[in-house]
DRENMIKOL-775317 format. One record per residue (C-alpha): x, y, z; residue in one letter. Coordinates in steps of 0.1 Angstrom, whole numbers, padded with zeros to 4 digits, always signed. Example, Ala and Ser with C-alpha at 12.3 -4.5 7.8 and 13.67 -1.06 7.14 Angstrom:
2
+0123-0045+0078A+0137-0011+0071S
// end
This chain:
391
+1132+0793-1208M+1153+0807-1180S+1163+0844-1178I+1193+0853-1156V+1189+0887-1140T+1221+0906-1131P+1222+0922-1097S+1211+0958-1096L+1231+0966-1065A+1265+0950-1074K+1282+0966-1105P+1318+0957-1113P+1339+0972-1086T+1367+0987-1107R+1346+1002-1136T+1349+1039-1137R+1331+1047-1169G+1328+1039-1205A+1337+1057-1237G+1313+1073-1262R+1285+1051-1274L+1279+1048-1311R+1251+1030-1329G+1217+1037-1344Q+1181+1041-1333V+1157+1020-1354V+1121+1029-1355Y+1097+1001-1365L+1062+1009-1377Y+1036+0983-1387A+1003+0990-1406F+0974+0968-1416D+0968+0974-1454L+0942+0948-1465A+0927+0915-1459Y+0952+0900-1483D+0973+0909-1513M+0982+0893-1546Q+1014+0872-1546R+1028+0887-1578H+1063+0903-1575P+1063+0940-1573L+1086+0957-1600P+1087+0992-1586I+1075+1009-1554L+1080+1045-1544L+1102+1049-1575G+1126+1023-1563Q+1133+0988-1576R+1118+0961-1553V+1141+0933-1540S+1136+0903-1517V+1148+0906-1481F+1177+0882-1474Q+1190+0870-1440M+1225+0857-1437D+1229+0825-1417A+1253+0826-1388S+1265+0804-1359K+1233+0814-1341R+1211+0794-1364S+1208+0758-1375P+1218+0747-1410K+1182+0745-1421Q+1175+0782-1416L+1139+0793-1422F+1130+0830-1425F+1100+0846-1440Y+1113+0868-1469R+1092+0898-1477P+1096+0922-1507Q+1113+0954-1498M+1126+0988-1511V+1154+1009-1496R+1147+1047-1500L+1174+1073-1504P+1187+1088-1471P+1170+1120-1458V+1185+1146-1435E+1165+1168-1411K+1172+1189-1380F+1160+1174-1348A+1141+1196-1323A+1166+1187-1295R+1198+1182-1313G+1215+1188-1346G+1212+1173-1381L+1200+1137-1382V+1203+1113-1412R+1174+1089-1417M+1176+1057-1438E+1142+1041-1445T+1133+1006-1456V+1098+0995-1466V+1088+0958-1464K+1056+0944-1479I+1041+0914-1462M+1017+0892-1483P+0994+0889-1453V+0983+0924-1461G+1006+0943-1438A+1033+0969-1442L+1065+0974-1421S+1085+1006-1422I+1119+1008-1405S+1138+1041-1401V+1174+1041-1389R+1190+1072-1373V+1227+1069-1363P+1239+1084-1330F+1270+1091-1309E+1264+1099-1273V+1285+1102-1241A+1258+1089-1218D+1229+1065-1222L+1205+1091-1208R+1209+1111-1240E+1191+1084-1259L+1158+1092-1242V+1152+1121-1266D+1153+1096-1295F+1121+1078-1284H+1098+1098-1306D+1122+1120-1326L+1107+1154-1334R+1119+1179-1359F+1125+1216-1359Q+1095+1234-1374G+1071+1207-1363G+1064+1171-1372G+1079+1139-1359S+1094+1107-1373I+1062+1088-1366S+1041+1113-1385E+1065+1110-1415D+1062+1071-1413A+1024+1073-1413R+1024+1097-1444A+1048+1073-1461L+1026+1043-1452G+0996+1061-1468E+1016+1067-1500Q+1025+1030-1501V+0989+1020-1496R+0978+1042-1525Q+1005+1026-1548E+0996+0991-1538L+0958+0994-1543L+0959+0974-1575P+0975+0945-1556Y+0954+0946-1524L+0924+0923-1518I+0898+0941-1497T+0920+0971-1487P+0913+0992-1456V+0897+1025-1465P+0924+1043-1445Q+0953+1034-1423L+0944+1025-1388G+0965+1030-1356D+1002+1024-1361V+1020+0998-1341E+1054+1013-1332A+1085+0998-1316Y+1119+1015-1310T+1152+0996-1309A+1184+1013-1295F+1213+0995-1312C+1247+1001-1297I+1279+0990-1315D+1298+0964-1296G+1321+0953-1281P+1316+0976-1251L+1345+0990-1231Q+1351+1002-1196S+1379+1023-1182V+1399+1008-1154Y+1424+1025-1131A+1457+1007-1130A+1490+1022-1118D+1476+1057-1119E+1467+1054-1155S+1434+1046-1173D+1431+1015-1194T+1402+1008-1217A+1393+0971-1219V+1365+0951-1235D+1339+0939-1210I+1311+0914-1214S+1277+0928-1223A+1262+0913-1192E+1287+0930-1170Q+1279+0963-1187W+1242+0957-1181L+1248+0951-1144A+1267+0984-1141A+1242+1004-1161H+1209+0986-1152R+1190+1017-1141R+1202+1038-1171D+1191+1010-1195V+1157+1009-1178S+1154+1047-1181A+1160+1045-1218V+1135+1018-1223L+1108+1035-1202T+1115+1070-1216Q+1124+1084-1182E+1148+1113-1182E+1159+1109-1146D+1168+1073-1139P+1170+1079-1102E+1132+1084-1101L+1127+1048-1111L+1120+1023-1083S+1141+0992-1079V+1111+0971-1089Q+1105+0991-1122E+1142+0991-1130A+1144+0953-1126E+1111+0947-1145E+1120+0969-1175S+1153+0952-1180S+1146+0917-1167S+1140+0901-1201R+1173+0900-1217Y+1191+0875-1240F+1228+0870-1248S+1246+0846-1270Y+1282+0857-1271Y+1301+0876-1244Q+1298+0909-1264D+1261+0908-1275D+1230+0916-1256L+1193+0923-1263C+1171+0938-1236V+1134+0937-1245I+1106+0958-1231D+1070+0962-1243W+1076+0992-1266D+1114+0995-1268A+1145+0974-1268A+1182+0979-1264L+1206+0959-1285V+1244+0956-1281V+1261+0937-1309D+1284+0939-1338D+1267+0962-1363P+1268+0935-1389R+1246+0913-1367E+1218+0939-1360F+1196+0929-1390D+1187+0895-1377E+1175+0908-1343T+1157+0938-1359L+1139+0916-1383Y+1126+0894-1355L+1113+0926-1339M+1097+0936-1372E+1079+0903-1376L+1066+0903-1340A+1054+0940-1344N+1036+0931-1377V+1019+0901-1360Q+1007+0924-1332L+0994+0950-1356A+0975+0923-1376E+0961+0906-1346L+0948+0939-1333E+0932+0947-1366A+0915+0913-1369Y+0904+0915-1333D+0886+0948-1342R+0871+0932-1373I+0857+0903-1353L+0843+0926-1327D+0824+0945-1354D+0813+0913-1371A+0798+0900-1338V+0781+0933-1331D+0767+0935-1366N+0754+0900-1364A+0735+0906-1332Y+0721+0939-1346R+0710+0924-1379D+0693+0895-1362L+0675+0918-1338K+0664+0942-1366R+0655+0917-1394N+0647+0886-1374G+0646+0853-1393S+0643+0870-1427W+0679+0884-1424G+0694+0853-1409A+0705+0838-1442R+0725+0868-1453K+0741+0871-1418T+0749+0834-1419Q+0766+0837-1452R+0787+0867-1440G+0797+0848-1408L+0807+0817-1428R+0830+0837-1450E+0845+0857-1421L+0854+0827-1400R+0872+0810-1429V+0891+0842-1437D+0900+0849-1401A+0912+0814-1395A+0934+0815-1426R+0949+0848-1416I+0956+0836-1381N+0974+0806-1395D+0995+0827-1419E+1005+0851-1391L+1019+0821-1372S+1037+0808-1403N+1058+0840-1408I+1077+0832-1376T+1079+0795-1378K+1110+0782-1361F+1124+0747-1358F+1146+0738-1328G+1157+0758-1298D+1183+0784-1307W+1190+0820-1300H+1167+0835-1326S+1138+0814-1314A+1144+0823-1278R+1146+0860-1287L+1113+0858-1306Y+1097+0840-1277Q+1108+0869-1255G+1093+0894-1279L+1060+0874-1282A+1058+0874-1244S+1064+0911-1241R+1038+0918-1268F+1013+0894-1253H+1009+0877-1287L+0995+0846-1271A+0968+0866-1255D+0959+0883-1288W+0958+0849-1305H+0936+0837-1277G+0913+0867-1281S+0909+0862-1318V+0903+0824-1312K+0876+0831-1286A+0858+0855-1310K+0861+0830-1338L+0845+0805-1315Q+0817+0830-1307A+0811+0835-1344I+0811+0797-1349D+0784+0794-1322E+0763+0821-1338I+0767+0805-1372Y+0757+0771-1358E+0726+0786-1341L+0716+0803-1374L+0723+0772-1393H+0702+0751-1369A+0674+0778-1370D+0675+0778-1408S+0674+0740-1409T+0644+0740-1385T+0625+0765-1406R+0632+0745-1437T+0619+0713-1421M+0588+0731-1408I+0582+0744-1443F+0586+0709-1458L+0562+0694-1432E+0536+0721-1439L+0540+0714-1476L+0534+0677-1471V+0503+0685-1450V+0490+0708-1477V+0496+0683-1504L+0478+0656-1483F+0448+0679-1478I+0447+0686-1515I+0447+0649-1523E+0420+0642-1498V+0399+0671-1511A+0404+0658-1547R+0392+0623-1537S+0361+0637-1521F+0354+0659-1551W+0356+0630-1575H
// end
């Protein structure tokens, strides 16, 4: 996959500025709820009717479109006063993943004159205290409580949230050109716009209020991974934030790919911790109980390695793509930024360690069984010899 990087030092020569930017900031939060959940359709959640998420096919995808379709609810809009700004309107969507995960997306519309104003939206805080991430966590706990009858081996409480922020700007973008002593607004390509605003885009992604403080290297690194399909669309991906320029009707597909990658990251982190605890507990039980506790430890490891292998496979299946098209390239970029391959490798390595411990315990158990049988044969032989002498 090749990524073309626009020059940081050569913006379009006649561009004087752009008009106001409109769009929405989308906050994505992923939580691990349980080992698994029942596959029954949910009728009602949070007082709202549950529906199935649908993705419209477009020219960006092949005819045989495959997308994982979770159950979802759309909550009524809520308005609050931001700590640095005025009234903001929040629209929340909750998606339930059968792999035992929860994804919450919150959309906040904006209209700004300069990209730098978007830095305040990274972790939106409200007047009187609290933040949008704290509200999402409280909502996640409420969902967990309602879903308890459907969850298989639920977590006792929500762990760390995996958060991602997407700054979605309505396209097409425009620039103002000076022609015959008059200003003319014309559409420009998204890649031209990125070249002209590279440092500002990097500042938004890195939550840096003063773009001039960023080095050339950091500005290039933060905005180096970008993808474009049409002249007027663009998606710049960083490790905890992204900037999307597109027709508002096309946002959902890109945002859903981000949601799935974010859920995968949250689930892989959760299972990595579970496997860490399992390995530590196995060593501790063997040290404390010796051979007598080996059978119980062996049984627990056997169940865990089957469960973890199944979950690892299901996580891969929710982003199964066929062919090389824009959505697949975008997901690959997200997976690279999130280091999903490294997390999969970590889980695989710990599963291998569990396999080795299991095989050692199994071999040890087999050896003890064989020794016991051999001793039993010897005892029976002695008894038979004794009986013959007695008679």
